[in-house]
C-alpha positions as YAML, in Angstrom:
chain: A
units: angstrom
residues:
- id: 1
  name: MET
  ca: [-4.50, 21.53, 22.93]
- id: 2
  name: ARG
  ca: [-7.61, 21.95, 20.74]
- id: 3
  name: LEU
  ca: [-8.45, 24.28, 17.85]
- id: 4
  name: SER
  ca: [-12.09, 25.25, 16.84]
- id: 5
  name: THR
  ca: [-11.01, 25.87, 13.03]
- id: 6
  name: THR
  ca: [-11.74, 24.77, 10.02]
- id: 7
  name: LEU
  ca: [-8.81, 23.88, 7.61]
- id: 8
  name: ALA
  ca: [-9.46, 23.24, 3.23]
- id: 9
  name: ILE
  ca: [-7.23, 21.41, 1.11]
- id: 10
  name: VAL
  ca: [-7.86, 21.96, -2.23]
- id: 11
  name: LEU
  ca: [-5.01, 21.21, -5.48]
- id: 12
  name: ALA
  ca: [-5.05, 23.25, -8.48]
- id: 13
  name: VAL
  ca: [-4.48, 20.35, -11.08]
- id: 14
  name: GLY
  ca: [-2.30, 20.75, -14.25]
- id: 15
  name: GLY
  ca: [-0.48, 24.14, -12.80]
- id: 16
  name: ALA
  ca: [3.42, 22.73, -12.56]
- id: 17
  name: ALA
  ca: [4.64, 20.25, -14.76]
- id: 18
  name: ALA
  ca: [4.53, 16.83, -12.87]
- id: 19
  name: PRO
  ca: [8.09, 15.41, -12.76]
- id: 20
  name: ALA
  ca: [9.41, 12.40, -15.17]
- id: 21
  name: ALA
  ca: [7.70, 8.93, -14.19]
- id: 22
  name: ARG
  ca: [9.83, 6.14, -13.24]
- id: 23
  name: ALA
  ca: [10.44, 3.86, -16.21]
- id: 24
  name: ASP
  ca: [9.42, 1.30, -13.32]
- id: 25
  name: SER
  ca: [6.25, 2.59, -11.99]
- id: 26
  name: TYR
  ca: [4.59, -0.84, -11.70]
- id: 27
  name: GLY
  ca: [7.82, -2.00, -9.35]
- id: 28
  name: ASP
  ca: [7.61, 1.15, -7.46]
- id: 29
  name: LEU
  ca: [3.94, 0.23, -6.47]
- id: 30
  name: LEU
  ca: [4.92, -3.23, -4.98]
- id: 31
  name: ASN
  ca: [8.16, -1.73, -3.52]
- id: 32
  name: GLN
  ca: [6.20, 1.14, -1.69]
- id: 33
  name: PHE
  ca: [3.21, -0.84, -0.38]
- id: 34
  name: ASN
  ca: [3.07, -4.19, 1.53]
- id: 35
  name: GLU
  ca: [-0.64, -4.55, 1.27]
- id: 36
  name: ILE
  ca: [-2.49, -3.11, -1.37]
- id: 37
  name: VAL
  ca: [-6.42, -4.73, -1.19]
- id: 38
  name: PHE
  ca: [-9.28, -3.88, -3.34]
- id: 39
  name: GLY
  ca: [-12.46, -4.19, -1.26]
- id: 40
  name: ASN
  ca: [-12.56, -4.88, 2.41]
- id: 41
  name: VAL
  ca: [-9.89, -6.22, 5.20]
- id: 42
  name: VAL
  ca: [-11.06, -8.05, 8.43]
- id: 43
  name: SER
  ca: [-7.56, -8.54, 10.21]
- id: 44
  name: GLY
  ca: [-6.83, -9.62, 13.66]
- id: 45
  name: SER
  ca: [-3.10, -9.15, 12.92]
- id: 46
  name: GLU
  ca: [-0.30, -6.74, 11.68]
- id: 47
  name: THR
  ca: [1.47, -5.31, 8.56]
- id: 48
  name: GLU
  ca: [4.66, -4.10, 9.16]
- id: 49
  name: GLY
  ca: [5.03, -2.18, 6.25]
- id: 50
  name: ARG
  ca: [2.44, 0.42, 4.28]
- id: 51
  name: ALA
  ca: [-1.10, -0.64, 3.52]
- id: 52
  name: VAL
  ca: [-3.53, 0.95, 1.28]
- id: 53
  name: ILE
  ca: [-6.94, -0.31, 1.39]
- id: 54
  name: GLY
  ca: [-9.83, 0.28, -1.38]
- id: 55
  name: GLY
  ca: [-12.83, -0.96, 0.88]
- id: 56
  name: SER
  ca: [-13.47, -0.63, 4.83]
- id: 57
  name: LEU
  ca: [-10.55, -2.19, 7.65]
- id: 58
  name: THR
  ca: [-12.22, -4.26, 10.86]
- id: 59
  name: GLN
  ca: [-9.70, -4.58, 13.19]
- id: 60
  name: SER
  ca: [-9.37, -6.89, 15.88]
- id: 61
  name: GLY
  ca: [-6.51, -7.03, 18.35]
- id: 62
  name: SER
  ca: [-3.90, -5.00, 18.43]
- id: 63
  name: ALA
  ca: [-2.24, -4.08, 14.74]
- id: 64
  name: ASN
  ca: [0.73, -1.92, 13.92]
- id: 65
  name: TYR
  ca: [1.23, -0.49, 10.34]
- id: 66
  name: CYS
  ca: [4.34, 0.72, 8.88]
- id: 67
  name: PHE
  ca: [6.99, 0.06, 11.75]
- id: 68
  name: GLN
  ca: [9.79, -2.19, 10.58]
- id: 69
  name: THR
  ca: [11.01, -3.67, 7.31]
- id: 70
  name: SER
  ca: [12.06, -7.30, 7.54]
- id: 71
  name: ASP
  ca: [15.40, -7.14, 5.05]
- id: 72
  name: GLY
  ca: [15.95, -3.34, 5.55]
- id: 73
  name: SER
  ca: [14.51, -2.12, 2.38]
- id: 74
  name: GLY
  ca: [11.52, -0.25, 1.23]
- id: 75
  name: PRO
  ca: [9.75, 2.51, 3.62]
- id: 76
  name: CYS
  ca: [9.28, 1.93, 7.07]
- id: 77
  name: GLY
  ca: [12.65, 0.57, 7.81]
- id: 78
  name: ASN
  ca: [15.00, 1.99, 10.08]
- id: 79
  name: ALA
  ca: [14.56, 5.55, 9.19]
- id: 80
  name: SER
  ca: [11.71, 7.80, 9.92]
- id: 81
  name: LEU
  ca: [9.16, 8.50, 6.76]
- id: 82
  name: ALA
  ca: [9.99, 11.74, 5.28]
- id: 83
  name: ALA
  ca: [8.78, 15.12, 6.83]
- id: 84
  name: THR
  ca: [6.36, 15.52, 3.89]
- id: 85
  name: THR
  ca: [4.75, 12.61, 4.76]
- id: 86
  name: PRO
  ca: [1.23, 14.39, 5.17]
- id: 87
  name: GLN
  ca: [1.16, 14.70, 1.49]
- id: 88
  name: VAL
  ca: [-0.90, 12.42, -0.34]
- id: 89
  name: GLY
  ca: [0.70, 12.29, -3.92]
- id: 90
  name: SER
  ca: [1.47, 9.74, -7.00]
- id: 91
  name: ILE
  ca: [2.73, 6.37, -6.29]
- id: 92
  name: SER
  ca: [4.79, 6.68, -9.94]
- id: 93
  name: VAL
  ca: [7.83, 8.51, -8.14]
- id: 94
  name: GLY
  ca: [10.05, 7.32, -5.28]
- id: 95
  name: ALA
  ca: [9.64, 10.45, -3.13]
- id: 96
  name: ALA
  ca: [5.78, 10.93, -3.61]
- id: 97
  name: ASN
  ca: [5.25, 7.35, -2.59]
- id: 98
  name: ARG
  ca: [6.52, 7.62, 0.71]
- id: 99
  name: SER
  ca: [4.21, 10.87, 1.13]
- id: 100
  name: PHE
  ca: [0.92, 8.59, 0.85]
- id: 101
  name: GLY
  ca: [1.32, 7.79, 4.62]
- id: 102
  name: ALA
  ca: [1.21, 4.78, 6.76]
- id: 103
  name: LEU
  ca: [-2.39, 3.21, 6.29]
- id: 104
  name: THR
  ca: [-4.65, 4.59, 4.06]
- id: 105
  name: VAL
  ca: [-8.23, 3.01, 4.09]
- id: 106
  name: TYR
  ca: [-10.66, 4.61, 1.47]
- id: 107
  name: GLY
  ca: [-13.83, 3.32, 3.86]
- id: 108
  name: ASN
  ca: [-14.41, 3.18, 7.21]
- id: 109
  name: VAL
  ca: [-11.95, 1.80, 9.77]
- id: 110
  name: SER
  ca: [-13.77, 0.18, 13.18]
- id: 111
  name: GLY
  ca: [-12.74, -2.35, 15.80]
- id: 112
  name: SER
  ca: [-9.55, -1.87, 17.96]
- id: 113
  name: GLY
  ca: [-5.76, -1.65, 18.05]
- id: 114
  name: VAL
  ca: [-4.94, 0.00, 15.49]
- id: 115
  name: ASN
  ca: [-1.68, 1.93, 15.18]
- id: 116
  name: ALA
  ca: [0.78, 4.15, 12.65]
- id: 117
  name: SER
  ca: [4.57, 3.87, 13.89]
- id: 118
  name: LYS
  ca: [5.36, 6.08, 10.98]
- id: 119
  name: GLY
  ca: [3.70, 8.31, 9.45]
- id: 120
  name: ASN
  ca: [0.34, 9.21, 8.86]
- id: 121
  name: ILE
  ca: [-3.20, 7.42, 8.68]
- id: 122
  name: PHE
  ca: [-6.21, 8.47, 6.27]
- id: 123
  name: ILE
  ca: [-9.75, 7.23, 6.47]
- id: 124
  name: GLY
  ca: [-12.07, 8.19, 3.37]
- id: 125
  name: GLY
  ca: [-14.85, 7.47, 5.81]
- id: 126
  name: THR
  ca: [-15.32, 7.33, 9.45]
- id: 127
  name: ASN
  ca: [-13.41, 6.15, 12.02]
- id: 128
  name: THR
  ca: [-15.23, 3.93, 15.19]
- id: 129
  name: GLY
  ca: [-12.00, 2.26, 15.99]
- id: 130
  name: ALA
  ca: [-9.29, 2.77, 18.57]
- id: 131
  name: LEU
  ca: [-6.18, 4.79, 16.95]
- id: 132
  name: SER
  ca: [-3.10, 5.69, 17.42]
- id: 133
  name: LEU
  ca: [-0.02, 7.10, 16.59]
- id: 134
  name: THR
  ca: [3.19, 6.25, 18.30]
- id: 135
  name: THR
  ca: [5.65, 8.27, 16.03]
- id: 136
  name: ASN
  ca: [7.74, 10.55, 18.08]
- id: 137
  name: SER
  ca: [7.33, 13.37, 15.10]
- id: 138
  name: GLN
  ca: [4.59, 15.93, 16.30]
- id: 139
  name: THR
  ca: [3.82, 16.31, 12.46]
- id: 140
  name: ALA
  ca: [2.04, 12.97, 12.41]
- id: 141
  name: PHE
  ca: [-1.94, 13.05, 12.54]
- id: 142
  name: VAL
  ca: [-5.29, 10.77, 11.56]
- id: 143
  name: ALA
  ca: [-7.29, 12.57, 9.02]
- id: 144
  name: THR
  ca: [-10.72, 11.26, 8.35]
- id: 145
  name: GLN
  ca: [-13.13, 12.71, 6.15]
- id: 146
  name: GLY
  ca: [-16.32, 12.00, 8.10]
- id: 147
  name: THR
  ca: [-16.71, 11.64, 12.03]
- id: 148
  name: SER
  ca: [-13.92, 10.24, 14.10]
- id: 149
  name: ALA
  ca: [-13.22, 8.85, 17.63]
- id: 150
  name: ALA
  ca: [-10.85, 10.19, 19.63]
- id: 151
  name: VAL
  ca: [-7.17, 9.31, 18.78]
- id: 152
  name: GLY
  ca: [-4.49, 8.29, 21.43]
- id: 153
  name: GLY
  ca: [-0.58, 8.77, 21.49]
- id: 154
  name: ASN
  ca: [0.97, 11.49, 19.78]
- id: 155
  name: GLY
  ca: [-0.14, 13.39, 16.99]
- id: 156
  name: ASN
  ca: [-2.92, 15.43, 15.47]
- id: 157
  name: LEU
  ca: [-6.85, 14.73, 14.20]
- id: 158
  name: VAL
  ca: [-8.10, 16.27, 11.31]
- id: 159
  name: TYR
  ca: [-11.75, 15.41, 11.18]
- id: 160
  name: GLY
  ca: [-14.32, 16.20, 8.82]
- id: 161
  name: ALA
  ca: [-17.74, 15.98, 10.55]
- id: 162
  name: LYS
  ca: [-18.84, 16.20, 13.94]
- id: 163
  name: THR
  ca: [-20.81, 13.71, 15.76]
- id: 164
  name: ALA
  ca: [-24.09, 15.48, 17.66]
- id: 165
  name: GLY
  ca: [-22.15, 18.80, 17.58]
- id: 166
  name: THR
  ca: [-19.03, 17.30, 19.30]
- id: 167
  name: THR
  ca: [-15.20, 17.55, 18.74]
- id: 168
  name: PRO
  ca: [-13.30, 14.55, 19.36]
- id: 169
  name: ALA
  ca: [-10.43, 14.85, 21.30]
- id: 170
  name: SER
  ca: [-6.61, 14.27, 20.72]
- id: 171
  name: GLN
  ca: [-4.22, 13.27, 23.10]
- id: 172
  name: ASN
  ca: [-1.01, 15.18, 22.70]
- id: 173
  name: GLY
  ca: [-1.68, 17.14, 19.69]
- id: 174
  name: THR
  ca: [-4.30, 19.61, 17.89]
- id: 175
  name: VAL
  ca: [-7.72, 18.91, 16.51]
- id: 176
  name: ALA
  ca: [-9.18, 20.68, 13.59]
- id: 177
  name: GLN
  ca: [-11.69, 20.21, 11.27]
- id: 178
  name: GLY
  ca: [-11.12, 20.11, 7.73]
- id: 179
  name: THR
  ca: [-11.42, 18.22, 4.40]
- id: 180
  name: PHE
  ca: [-8.85, 16.40, 1.83]
- id: 181
  name: VAL
  ca: [-8.65, 14.70, -1.31]
- id: 182
  name: LEU
  ca: [-7.32, 11.07, -1.87]
- id: 183
  name: PRO
  ca: [-6.76, 10.05, -5.49]
- id: 184
  name: SER
  ca: [-8.67, 7.76, -7.27]
- id: 185
  name: PHE
  ca: [-8.43, 4.22, -5.38]
- id: 186
  name: ALA
  ca: [-9.19, 2.64, -9.07]
- id: 187
  name: THR
  ca: [-6.76, 4.50, -11.08]
- id: 188
  name: THR
  ca: [-3.97, 4.45, -8.72]
- id: 189
  name: PHE
  ca: [-3.86, 0.68, -7.72]
- id: 190
  name: GLN
  ca: [-6.62, -0.94, -8.45]
- id: 191
  name: THR
  ca: [-6.62, -0.98, -12.52]
- id: 192
  name: PRO
  ca: [-3.03, -0.83, -12.86]
- id: 193
  name: LEU
  ca: [-2.42, -4.28, -10.84]
- id: 194
  name: GLN
  ca: [-4.93, -5.81, -12.52]
- id: 195
  name: GLY
  ca: [-3.58, -5.19, -15.70]
- id: 196
  name: LEU
  ca: [0.01, -6.16, -14.69]
- id: 197
  name: SER
  ca: [-1.26, -9.72, -13.50]
- id: 198
  name: THR
  ca: [-3.24, -9.96, -17.17]
- id: 199
  name: TYR
  ca: [0.32, -8.90, -18.34]
- id: 200
  name: LEU
  ca: [2.10, -11.24, -16.87]
- id: 201
  name: SER
  ca: [0.15, -14.37, -17.44]
- id: 202
  name: SER
  ca: [0.46, -13.91, -20.77]
- id: 203
  name: MET
  ca: [3.98, -14.57, -21.02]
- id: 204
  name: THR
  ca: [5.35, -17.30, -22.31]
- id: 205
  name: GLY
  ca: [6.84, -19.61, -18.82]
- id: 206
  name: ILE
  ca: [8.81, -22.80, -18.18]
- id: 207
  name: ALA
  ca: [5.93, -25.57, -17.26]
- id: 208
  name: GLN
  ca: [7.07, -26.32, -13.65]
- id: 209
  name: GLY
  ca: [4.68, -29.82, -13.78]
- id: 210
  name: THR
  ca: [5.37, -30.88, -10.60]
- id: 211
  name: SER
  ca: [8.87, -30.45, -9.79]
- id: 212
  name: ASN
  ca: [9.87, -28.44, -6.38]
- id: 213
  name: THR
  ca: [12.82, -27.08, -7.89]
- id: 214
  name: PHE
  ca: [12.77, -23.88, -9.31]
- id: 215
  name: ASN
  ca: [16.04, -22.97, -11.46]
- id: 216
  name: ALA
  ca: [15.67, -19.82, -13.26]
- id: 217
  name: THR
  ca: [17.17, -19.45, -17.02]
- id: 218
  name: PRO
  ca: [16.69, -15.83, -17.30]
- id: 219
  name: THR
  ca: [15.81, -14.09, -20.36]
- id: 220
  name: THR
  ca: [16.78, -10.72, -20.92]
- id: 221
  name: ILE
  ca: [13.83, -8.61, -21.89]
- id: 222
  name: ALA
  ca: [14.09, -4.75, -22.36]
- id: 223
  name: GLY
  ca: [17.30, -4.98, -20.36]
- id: 224
  name: THR
  ca: [15.71, -6.60, -17.60]
- id: 225
  name: ALA
  ca: [16.86, -10.45, -16.88]
- id: 226
  name: VAL
  ca: [13.39, -12.35, -16.49]
- id: 227
  name: THR
  ca: [12.34, -16.07, -15.68]
- id: 228
  name: VAL
  ca: [8.71, -17.06, -16.30]
- id: 229
  name: TYR
  ca: [7.40, -20.11, -14.79]
- id: 230
  name: ASN
  ca: [3.86, -21.46, -15.44]
- id: 231
  name: VAL
  ca: [2.70, -23.49, -12.71]
- id: 232
  name: LEU
  ca: [-1.11, -25.45, -12.63]
- id: 233
  name: GLY
  ca: [-2.96, -24.79, -9.10]
- id: 234
  name: SER
  ca: [-3.55, -28.66, -8.90]
- id: 235
  name: ASN
  ca: [-0.05, -29.34, -8.92]
- id: 236
  name: LEU
  ca: [0.92, -26.56, -6.10]
- id: 237
  name: PRO
  ca: [0.89, -28.92, -2.94]
- id: 238
  name: THR
  ca: [3.40, -31.06, -4.79]
- id: 239
  name: VAL
  ca: [5.64, -28.36, -6.16]
- id: 240
  name: LEU
  ca: [5.75, -26.51, -2.44]
- id: 241
  name: GLN
  ca: [7.04, -29.49, -0.84]
- id: 242
  name: ASN
  ca: [10.73, -28.62, -0.09]
- id: 243
  name: ALA
  ca: [10.84, -26.14, -2.60]
- id: 244
  name: SER
  ca: [14.21, -24.55, -3.83]
- id: 245
  name: PHE
  ca: [14.86, -21.52, -5.98]
- id: 246
  name: ASN
  ca: [18.26, -20.65, -7.89]
- id: 247
  name: LEU
  ca: [17.52, -16.95, -9.44]
- id: 248
  name: ASN
  ca: [20.51, -17.56, -11.20]
- id: 249
  name: GLY
  ca: [20.93, -13.53, -12.04]
- id: 250
  name: ALA
  ca: [17.05, -13.18, -12.50]
- id: 251
  name: GLN
  ca: [16.18, -9.63, -11.44]
- id: 252
  name: THR
  ca: [12.80, -10.69, -11.75]
- id: 253
  name: VAL
  ca: [10.58, -14.25, -11.35]
- id: 254
  name: VAL
  ca: [6.89, -14.43, -12.44]
- id: 255
  name: ILE
  ca: [5.39, -18.01, -11.44]
- id: 256
  name: ASN
  ca: [2.13, -17.60, -12.97]
- id: 257
  name: VAL
  ca: [-0.53, -19.84, -11.22]
- id: 258
  name: THR
  ca: [-3.36, -21.18, -13.47]
- id: 259
  name: GLY
  ca: [-6.45, -23.19, -12.37]
- id: 260
  name: ALA
  ca: [-8.16, -23.70, -9.04]
- id: 261
  name: VAL
  ca: [-5.87, -23.78, -6.10]
- id: 262
  name: GLY
  ca: [-8.34, -23.56, -3.39]
- id: 263
  name: SER
  ca: [-7.13, -24.12, 0.00]
- id: 264
  name: LEU
  ca: [-3.25, -24.62, 0.49]
- id: 265
  name: SER
  ca: [-1.58, -26.17, 3.36]
- id: 266
  name: THR
  ca: [2.20, -26.49, 2.57]
- id: 267
  name: ASN
  ca: [3.93, -23.34, 3.75]
- id: 268
  name: LEU
  ca: [6.28, -21.82, 1.82]
- id: 269
  name: ASN
  ca: [9.44, -20.76, 3.73]
- id: 270
  name: THR
  ca: [11.89, -17.80, 3.12]
- id: 271
  name: PHE
  ca: [14.42, -17.93, 0.49]
- id: 272
  name: ALA
  ca: [17.02, -15.94, -0.96]
- id: 273
  name: GLY
  ca: [15.64, -13.60, -3.63]
- id: 274
  name: GLN
  ca: [12.16, -13.70, -2.46]
- id: 275
  name: ASP
  ca: [12.03, -10.12, -2.76]
- id: 276
  name: ARG
  ca: [12.22, -10.48, -6.58]
- id: 277
  name: VAL
  ca: [9.54, -13.40, -6.99]
- id: 278
  name: ILE
  ca: [5.85, -12.39, -7.85]
- id: 279
  name: TRP
  ca: [3.11, -15.17, -7.68]
- id: 280
  name: ASN
  ca: [0.49, -14.29, -9.98]
- id: 281
  name: PHE
  ca: [-2.46, -16.29, -9.16]
- id: 282
  name: VAL
  ca: [-4.58, -15.55, -11.96]
- id: 283
  name: GLY
  ca: [-8.64, -15.64, -12.22]
- id: 284
  name: GLN
  ca: [-8.73, -16.83, -8.43]
- id: 285
  name: GLY
  ca: [-11.62, -16.42, -7.04]
- id: 286
  name: SER
  ca: [-11.24, -17.37, -3.68]
- id: 287
  name: LEU
  ca: [-7.82, -18.51, -2.07]
- id: 288
  name: THR
  ca: [-6.25, -19.62, 1.04]
- id: 289
  name: LEU
  ca: [-2.86, -19.49, 1.60]
- id: 290
  name: PRO
  ca: [-0.47, -20.96, 4.57]
- id: 291
  name: SER
  ca: [2.89, -19.32, 5.48]
- id: 292
  name: TRP
  ca: [4.57, -17.78, 1.96]
- id: 293
  name: ALA
  ca: [7.37, -16.04, 0.58]
- id: 294
  name: GLY
  ca: [7.61, -13.63, -2.37]
- id: 295
  name: THR
  ca: [5.08, -11.02, -3.70]
- id: 296
  name: ILE
  ca: [1.39, -12.66, -3.76]
- id: 297
  name: LEU
  ca: [-0.10, -10.64, -6.67]
- id: 298
  name: ALA
  ca: [-4.22, -12.21, -6.40]
- id: 299
  name: PRO
  ca: [-6.15, -9.13, -7.79]
- id: 300
  name: SER
  ca: [-9.41, -11.31, -8.21]
- id: 301
  name: SER
  ca: [-8.86, -13.44, -5.19]
- id: 302
  name: ALA
  ca: [-10.96, -13.23, -1.98]
- id: 303
  name: LEU
  ca: [-7.10, -13.93, 0.37]
- id: 304
  name: THR
  ca: [-7.52, -16.11, 3.47]
- id: 305
  name: LEU
  ca: [-4.01, -16.04, 4.67]
- id: 306
  name: ASN
  ca: [-3.44, -18.75, 7.41]
- id: 307
  name: GLY
  ca: [-0.10, -18.00, 7.92]
- id: 308
  name: VAL
  ca: [2.70, -15.41, 7.76]
- id: 309
  name: SER
  ca: [3.12, -13.74, 4.60]
- id: 310
  name: GLN
  ca: [6.84, -12.76, 3.92]
- id: 311
  name: GLY
  ca: [6.43, -10.22, 1.40]
- id: 312
  name: ASP
  ca: [3.62, -7.86, -0.05]
- id: 313
  name: VAL
  ca: [0.22, -8.77, -0.67]
- id: 314
  name: VAL
  ca: [-2.22, -7.59, -3.42]
- id: 315
  name: ALA
  ca: [-6.12, -9.00, -3.44]
- id: 316
  name: ALA
  ca: [-9.55, -8.31, -3.94]
- id: 317
  name: SER
  ca: [-10.52, -8.66, -0.49]
- id: 318
  name: LEU
  ca: [-8.48, -9.97, 2.46]
- id: 319
  name: THR
  ca: [-8.98, -12.41, 5.82]
- id: 320
  name: GLN
  ca: [-5.97, -12.08, 7.73]
- id: 321
  name: GLY
  ca: [-6.85, -13.54, 11.26]
- id: 322
  name: SER
  ca: [-3.77, -13.49, 13.87]
- id: 323
  name: ASN
  ca: [-0.97, -13.70, 11.05]
- id: 324
  name: GLU
  ca: [1.31, -11.11, 10.19]
- id: 325
  name: ILE
  ca: [2.28, -9.60, 6.79]
- id: 326
  name: HIS
  ca: [6.42, -9.05, 6.91]
- id: 327
  name: ASN
  ca: [7.72, -6.29, 5.14]
- id: 328
  name: TYR
  ca: [9.98, -7.68, 2.56]
- id: 329
  name: ALA
  ca: [9.69, -4.75, 0.09]
- id: 330
  name: PHE
  ca: [9.81, -6.10, -3.78]
- id: 331
  name: THR
  ca: [13.28, -4.94, -5.30]
- id: 332
  name: GLY
  ca: [12.44, -7.03, -8.54]
- id: 333
  name: ASP
  ca: [12.59, -4.99, -11.80]
- id: 334
  name: LEU
  ca: [9.20, -4.86, -14.08]
- id: 335
  name: SER
  ca: [10.67, -1.96, -16.22]
- id: 336
  name: PHE
  ca: [10.04, -4.61, -19.24]
- id: 337
  name: VAL
  ca: [6.48, -4.20, -18.79]
- id: 338
  name: THR
  ca: [6.36, -0.63, -20.04]
- id: 339
  name: ALA
  ca: [9.13, -1.29, -22.24]
- id: 340
  name: THR
  ca: [7.31, -3.77, -24.27]
- id: 341
  name: THR
  ca: [3.98, -2.80, -24.31]
- id: 342
  name: GLY
  ca: [4.49, 0.85, -24.75]
- id: 343
  name: GLY
  ca: [2.26, 1.56, -22.33]
- id: 344
  name: SER
  ca: [-0.54, 0.97, -24.92]
- id: 345
  name: SER
  ca: [-1.95, -2.19, -23.28]
- id: 346
  name: LEU
  ca: [-1.46, -1.51, -19.94]
- id: 347
  name: PRO
  ca: [-2.96, 1.08, -17.81]
- id: 348
  name: ALA
  ca: [-0.93, 3.51, -16.50]
- id: 349
  name: VAL
  ca: [0.10, 4.17, -13.25]
- id: 350
  name: PRO
  ca: [-0.80, 8.20, -12.86]
- id: 351
  name: GLU
  ca: [1.56, 11.04, -12.84]
- id: 352
  name: PRO
  ca: [1.96, 13.14, -9.88]
- id: 353
  name: GLY
  ca: [0.16, 16.18, -11.72]
- id: 354
  name: THR
  ca: [-2.99, 14.18, -11.89]
- id: 355
  name: LEU
  ca: [-3.80, 13.61, -8.38]
- id: 356
  name: ALA
  ca: [-5.35, 15.56, -5.47]
- id: 357
  name: VAL
  ca: [-2.28, 16.23, -2.97]
- id: 358
  name: LEU
  ca: [-3.26, 16.61, 0.65]
- id: 359
  name: ALA
  ca: [-0.58, 18.78, 2.67]
- id: 360
  name: VAL
  ca: [-1.51, 19.13, 5.97]
- id: 361
  name: GLY
  ca: [0.82, 19.03, 9.16]
- id: 362
  name: LEU
  ca: [1.52, 20.17, 12.76]
- id: 363
  name: GLY
  ca: [3.37, 23.74, 10.96]
- id: 364
  name: ALA
  ca: [0.15, 24.09, 9.07]
- id: 365
  name: LEU
  ca: [-2.08, 23.84, 11.82]
- id: 366
  name: GLY
  ca: [0.49, 26.07, 13.84]
- id: 367
  name: LEU
  ca: [-0.27, 28.88, 11.31]
- id: 368
  name: VAL
  ca: [-3.88, 29.43, 12.08]
- id: 369
  name: ARG
  ca: [-4.44, 33.14, 13.47]
- id: 370
  name: ARG
  ca: [-7.50, 35.33, 13.46]
- id: 371
  name: GLY
  ca: [-8.49, 36.22, 10.08]
- id: 372
  name: SER
  ca: [-6.69, 33.99, 7.33]
- id: 373
  name: ARG
  ca: [-3.91, 32.89, 5.36]
- id: 374
  name: ARG
  ca: [-2.80, 31.08, 2.40]
- id: 375
  name: ILE
  ca: [-0.23, 29.42, 1.26]
- id: 376
  name: VAL
  ca: [1.05, 28.46, -2.08]
- id: 377
  name: ASP
  ca: [3.46, 25.60, -2.82]
- id: 378
  name: ARG
  ca: [4.43, 26.40, -6.20]
- id: 379
  name: SER
  ca: [6.25, 23.03, -6.90]
- id: 380
  name: ALA
  ca: [3.24, 21.16, -6.56]
- id: 381
  name: ASP
  ca: [0.71, 24.03, -6.75]
- id: 382
  name: ILE
  ca: [-1.15, 23.56, -3.63]
- id: 383
  name: PHE
  ca: [-3.57, 25.88, -2.36]
- id: 384
  name: ILE
  ca: [-3.99, 25.57, 1.44]
- id: 385
  name: SER
  ca: [-6.31, 28.09, 2.82]
- id: 386
  name: ILE
  ca: [-7.31, 28.07, 6.86]
- id: 387
  name: TRP
  ca: [-9.83, 30.10, 8.31]
- id: 388
  name: HIS
  ca: [-11.81, 30.45, 11.37]
...
């Protein structure tokens, strides 16, 4: 089925009152996204959870996005994403987090083998890659601002521009021309996470030295049991040798790594409580990691993964190679960050009412008739116009 329609989506910002933000909006960011990269990604493998990329994605080899979760937590697990997944909303409220899609690329997509198992793919630029959707839901779609190659598998295609007047084909789904608005990447992801890293690095921590034993001694901060360690990058090879972790009830463990790290080769294998541990690589320009466990927070780093990442990845840019990023969703508590700063020294995670929303789905495409029709969703002030 092919539709020669134009579909436009506009959000009237500021109409409805925004839902109250969760106290732990920074924790939500890490819980809801398995991969957040500020710049470009060159990948030869897959990401089990949801990914958002501020630059472009070059994919070599088959890769699935948002198809499972290794420990049963977070989105992309056993249950499908909510039926409202076509909405792009704020990441500060849990329900809206699940509306951001399986894979969002603010730049271009090229290469082959990109597949979203659950949810949608949003592309801010053009798509010359071989994309497919294997979700069983026909409401899933690929939406691109620019031109797009054909989309395989189930689902629909919404594209912003044509190539030489041609209309791309989409297997088993509808094709429509339309536009959408992605929220500011810098405001939504980059600035908050850079601020989070800076704040965590300023906390007084336990000097780890060359010890390979992390025996947490939690301190209660604004109701959260927190332990912070300081590790020199030059000591990491020794620290990682047969490393052991005992969280002792800590809800969040922060390991601040300062000083040059360079290229590491000692693997850090999975351990109990890793979903509550953040490795905060402070000011690392170039960083190469082997197999790793726990959240990697490296907002200044050109990160190369030479092994499997067992947890979330945040980086300035990413070269993934053939190693997978596994979806161990962050379950720690970062509400103490907002509570102790009062929101004054950290950029706030945006509220839902301040962001543009995309609300396109098979239901909306099915409403196309001769003439025009406007749908108004008062809960989010979303105005959708569909016309020939």
